[in-house]
Structure formats: C-alpha cells, structure tokens
C-alpha positions as CSV (number, residue, x, y, z in Angstrom):
1,M,89.7,35.5,105.6
2,A,93.0,37.1,106.5
3,A,93.7,37.6,110.2
4,F,94.2,41.3,111.0
5,S,92.7,43.7,113.5
6,A,91.3,47.2,113.4
7,A,94.6,48.3,114.9
8,D,96.4,46.9,111.9
9,V,94.2,49.0,109.6
10,K,94.9,52.0,111.7
11,T,98.6,51.3,111.6
12,L,98.6,51.1,107.8
13,R,96.5,54.3,107.5
14,D,98.8,56.2,109.9
15,R,102.0,55.1,108.1
16,L,100.7,55.9,104.6
17,G,97.8,58.2,104.9
18,A,95.8,55.8,102.7
19,G,92.0,55.5,103.0
20,M,90.4,53.1,105.4
21,L,88.8,50.9,102.7
22,D,92.1,50.8,100.6
23,S,94.0,49.9,103.7
24,K,91.6,47.1,104.7
25,N,91.5,45.7,101.1
26,A,95.3,45.7,100.9
27,L,95.6,43.8,104.2
28,V,93.0,41.2,103.0
29,E,95.1,40.7,99.8
30,A,98.3,40.6,101.8
31,D,96.9,38.0,104.3
32,G,97.4,40.5,107.1
33,D,101.1,41.2,106.4
34,I,101.4,45.0,106.8
35,E,104.7,45.3,104.9
36,K,103.2,43.3,102.0
37,A,100.1,45.5,102.2
38,I,102.3,48.6,101.8
39,E,103.8,47.2,98.6
40,I,100.3,46.3,97.3
41,L,99.2,49.9,97.9
42,R,102.3,51.2,96.2
43,V,101.7,49.2,93.1
44,K,98.0,50.1,93.0
45,G,98.8,53.7,93.7
46,L,101.4,54.0,90.9
47,K,98.8,52.5,88.5
48,G,96.4,55.2,89.6
49,V,98.8,58.2,89.2
50,E,97.5,59.0,85.7
51,K,93.9,58.6,86.8
52,R,94.5,61.1,89.6
53,S,96.2,63.7,87.4
54,G,93.0,65.6,86.6
55,R,91.9,65.9,90.2
56,A,92.0,69.2,92.1
57,T,94.5,69.7,94.8
58,T,92.9,72.3,97.2
59,A,94.7,71.2,100.4
60,G,98.3,70.9,101.4
61,L,101.0,72.9,103.2
62,V,103.7,75.5,102.9
63,T,107.2,75.2,104.3
64,A,110.4,77.1,103.9
65,K,114.1,77.2,104.8
66,A,117.0,79.6,104.6
67,G,120.4,78.9,103.3
68,D,123.5,81.0,102.6
69,G,122.1,84.1,101.0
70,V,119.0,82.4,99.6
71,A,115.7,81.2,101.2
72,T,113.2,78.9,99.5
73,L,109.5,78.7,100.0
74,I,107.4,75.9,98.6
75,E,103.7,74.8,98.5
76,L,103.1,71.0,98.4
77,A,99.4,70.4,97.5
78,S,97.1,67.4,98.2
79,E,93.5,66.6,97.5
80,T,92.3,66.5,101.1
81,D,93.2,67.8,104.6
82,F,93.3,64.2,105.8
83,V,96.5,63.7,103.7
84,A,97.8,67.2,104.3
85,K,98.1,66.6,108.1
86,N,99.5,63.1,107.7
87,D,103.0,62.7,109.1
88,R,104.2,61.0,105.8
89,F,103.0,64.0,103.7
90,I,104.6,66.5,106.1
91,A,107.9,64.5,106.0
92,L,107.6,64.4,102.2
93,A,107.3,68.2,102.1
94,E,110.5,68.7,104.1
95,T,112.4,66.2,101.9
96,V,111.2,67.9,98.8
97,L,112.1,71.3,100.3
98,D,115.7,70.2,101.1
99,A,116.2,68.8,97.5
100,V,114.8,72.0,95.9
101,A,116.9,74.3,98.1
102,A,120.0,72.1,97.5
103,A,119.5,72.4,93.7
104,G,119.0,76.1,93.9
105,A,115.7,75.7,91.9
106,A,113.9,79.0,91.6
107,D,110.7,77.8,89.9
108,V,108.4,74.8,89.8
109,E,109.8,73.3,86.6
110,A,113.4,73.4,87.8
111,A,112.4,72.1,91.2
112,K,110.5,69.1,89.7
113,A,113.7,68.2,87.7
114,A,116.0,68.4,90.7
115,P,117.7,65.2,91.9
116,L,116.3,63.3,94.9
117,E,117.5,59.9,96.0
118,G,118.3,58.6,92.5
119,K,115.1,60.1,91.0
120,T,113.8,63.5,90.2
121,V,111.7,65.4,92.7
122,Q,108.7,64.8,90.5
123,G,109.4,61.0,90.4
124,Y,109.9,60.9,94.2
125,I,106.6,62.8,94.7
126,D,104.8,60.3,92.4
127,D,106.1,57.4,94.4
128,E,104.9,58.9,97.7
129,A,101.6,59.9,96.1
130,A,101.1,56.2,95.2
131,L,101.3,55.3,98.9
132,L,99.2,58.3,100.1
133,G,96.5,57.4,97.6
134,E,96.0,61.0,96.4
135,K,97.3,63.4,93.8
136,V,100.2,65.3,95.3
137,E,101.6,68.3,93.5
138,L,104.5,70.7,93.9
139,R,102.5,73.8,93.1
140,S,104.7,76.7,94.1
141,V,108.4,77.4,94.5
142,K,109.7,80.8,95.4
143,Q,113.2,82.1,96.2
144,V,114.3,85.2,98.1
145,T,117.9,86.5,98.4
146,G,119.2,88.5,101.3
147,E,121.7,88.8,104.1
148,Q,119.3,87.5,106.6
149,F,115.8,86.0,106.6
150,A,112.6,86.1,108.6
151,I,110.4,83.0,108.0
152,Y,106.8,83.0,109.1
153,L,104.5,80.0,108.6
154,H,100.9,80.6,109.6
155,K,98.3,77.9,110.6
156,T,94.8,78.9,109.6
157,S,93.6,75.9,111.6
158,K,95.3,74.4,114.6
159,D,94.6,70.9,113.2
160,L,96.4,71.5,110.0
161,P,100.0,72.3,108.9
162,P,100.8,75.8,107.9
163,Q,98.7,77.2,105.1
164,V,100.3,80.6,104.6
165,G,104.1,81.1,104.3
166,V,106.2,84.2,104.1
167,V,110.0,84.7,103.6
168,L,111.4,88.1,104.2
169,G,115.0,88.9,103.1
170,Y,116.6,91.8,104.9
171,A,119.7,93.5,106.1
172,G,119.9,94.8,109.7
173,N,120.0,93.5,113.3
174,D,116.4,93.7,114.5
175,A,115.2,90.1,114.0
176,E,112.1,90.7,116.1
177,T,110.8,93.5,113.9
178,A,111.7,91.6,110.7
179,R,109.5,88.7,111.9
180,S,106.7,91.1,112.7
181,V,106.9,92.5,109.2
182,A,106.8,88.9,107.8
183,Q,103.6,88.4,109.9
184,H,102.3,91.7,108.4
185,I,102.9,90.3,104.9
186,A,101.0,87.1,105.7
187,V,98.0,89.2,106.6
188,Y,98.1,92.1,104.1
189,D,99.6,90.3,101.1
190,P,101.5,93.1,99.4
191,R,102.7,92.5,95.8
192,Y,105.7,94.9,95.7
193,T,108.3,96.2,98.2
194,T,108.4,99.8,96.9
195,R,106.4,102.0,94.4
196,E,109.4,101.8,92.1
197,E,108.9,98.1,91.7
198,V,105.3,98.5,90.4
199,P,105.5,98.1,86.6
200,A,104.6,101.2,84.7
201,D,101.8,99.5,82.7
202,V,100.2,98.4,86.0
203,V,100.3,102.0,87.3
204,E,99.0,103.4,84.0
205,H,96.1,100.8,84.0
206,E,95.1,101.8,87.5
207,R,95.3,105.5,86.6
208,E,92.9,104.9,83.7
209,I,90.5,103.1,85.9
210,V,90.4,105.8,88.7
211,T,90.3,108.5,86.1
212,E,87.3,107.0,84.4
213,T,85.6,106.3,87.7
214,A,86.1,109.9,88.8
215,K,84.6,111.2,85.6
216,N,81.6,108.8,85.9
217,E,81.0,110.2,89.4
218,G,80.8,113.7,87.9
219,K,83.8,115.1,89.7
220,P,84.8,118.6,88.5
221,E,87.4,118.7,85.8
222,A,89.5,121.1,87.8
223,Q,89.8,118.7,90.7
224,L,90.3,115.6,88.6
225,A,94.1,115.5,88.7
226,N,94.2,115.7,92.5
227,I,91.4,113.1,92.9
228,V,93.3,110.7,90.6
229,N,96.6,111.1,92.4
230,G,94.8,110.6,95.8
231,R,93.2,107.4,94.6
232,L,96.6,106.2,93.1
233,T,98.1,106.8,96.6
234,G,95.3,104.6,98.0
235,F,96.2,101.9,95.4
236,F,99.9,102.0,96.5
237,K,98.8,101.6,100.1
238,E,97.1,98.3,99.1
239,V,99.8,96.7,97.1
240,V,103.2,98.2,98.2
241,L,104.7,96.9,101.4
242,V,106.4,100.1,102.6
243,D,103.2,102.1,102.0
244,Q,100.8,99.8,103.7
245,P,99.5,100.7,107.2
246,Y,101.4,98.5,109.6
247,A,99.4,95.6,111.0
248,R,100.3,96.3,114.6
249,D,99.7,100.1,114.3
250,S,97.6,101.2,111.4
251,K,98.6,104.9,112.0
252,V,102.2,104.1,111.0
253,A,103.4,103.0,107.5
254,T,105.3,99.8,107.4
255,G,108.1,101.6,105.7
256,K,108.6,103.8,108.7
257,V,108.6,100.7,111.0
258,L,111.4,99.2,108.8
259,K,113.4,102.5,108.8
260,D,113.1,103.0,112.5
261,A,114.3,99.4,113.1
262,G,117.3,99.9,110.7
263,L,116.0,97.3,108.3
264,T,116.4,97.2,104.6
265,V,114.2,94.7,102.7
266,S,115.9,92.9,99.8
267,G,112.8,91.0,98.8
268,F,109.9,88.8,100.1
269,A,107.7,86.0,99.0
270,R,104.3,84.9,100.2
271,T,102.4,81.7,99.4
272,K,98.9,80.5,100.5
273,V,97.7,77.0,100.0
274,G,95.2,76.9,97.1
275,A,95.6,80.5,96.1
C-alpha cells in the first residue's frame, strides 16, 4: 500500500477542495505523490464534467469589482458549501471576475466566451471544476455604469463567502450614504430605481390585480379609483428604490435620503446565490 499520512490527504483536500475519499484514492493510485495525485484527480474530474452537468448548484458566492465607469457583479455557483468556502474556489471566482470585467462582458454567455489564460472562461472553469470535484457554474453576470460605485457583499453566514452582492452606481460625494443605500438594496431587493423605469405592462397588470381584488372585497364603486391608486402606491413602495422606506429609518423614503446626500443613482444590480 502507498505510504501517505492523514496530513497528506488533508493537504490534497485543502489544495483542491476534493472529497476525502477521492483524495485518498488518488494518493493510493499515485503511490503517495501529491503532485501526481493532483493530475489523477484532474483527469478523472475532466471525465466527470459531463456527468456533473445535470447536478444542481445551490451554493457558491458573489463578488464584484469596479473599473473605469463600469462595475461588474458575478455569481459563481457550486454544488456544496464545502467547495464554496474552499480557497481554490474563492480564487477561481476572483480570476473569473477579472477576466469578465476585462472583456467588458455584460451577460453570462459573453462572459463564458471571454478569454482567460489561453482558454475561454468556461474552459477555465471546467478545468478547475475537475479538480474541485463538483459542478461549477458561472450563473450570473451583471454590469452597472456610473461615475462612482458602492459595492456591498453580504455574508449570510460567517463561515461562508458572500452570498448577496450589490453594486450601486452613482454621482455625488457622499460615499458613506451610497454604501448605506447599497446595504438597503441587499435587504429590500428593489427591482427599479424610479417609477418611470417600471414597464407600463407591469403597472397595468398590477392595476388589474388590485382593481379585481378591491371589487371582490365589495369596495364601493365611488371609492374604487382612490383605493386602486393607494394600492398601486404600495406596490411602488415594494419594488421602486426611491419609494421604499429607508432601511435605517422607515419613516423616510430612500429617495429623500439620496436627495439630501446629493446623490444621483445611475443604476444598481443585486445578486443572491441560488436565487
């Protein structure tokens, strides 16, 4: 039997994020040679890429970076938290983010085709997935333009990398308030910056719902218009950033906080792992 220790198995797991049994079997096959075991896991992993393609990726992390006038936010997904918190996976996410941002990719398909160390981003991810022993997927890519950016990456568990990421593009000088608004977005998940951005068909659909609901509740016909408008205002407070009650003071609208701070929002993006 090959001579290797439990510490060697741990070293291999720490370097690759591979499972204990896979690491042990690779060391047996490599006669205890860690570097050779890495190559064995790579080959076996690559053969297993297709088999893993149908698996669910419910774990992972989010990360972001700002450049000249553009910020990029990505979600890199894995099958388990064990891999998500592995140093190799975290380093992979940063490498992928750099390549995606450098290519100016604004969506997942463009990002996967971006060049990275003589391969595509997708090819590079596949190679790393072979070593990690899990399906790894670039699941989300979002871009925000602006003069300045506030980036907030939130950990839902202290033992895991960030699970919720927000990028806020803005003009103004109050970076502290901009970061606070980015934190607000992480919590309240608005879909639009202003009411004007809400598509007309979305508003009309909501109007139909609240109108029908009010009628079913037996509301007087004479009051129907006011009731519908009031409920539409409530809808806007749920989905529009500037209309939402501010996370740090629910008595104040987020739009007023932005105005008082001299900030103008150019756009924002929010991503949550697995959402």
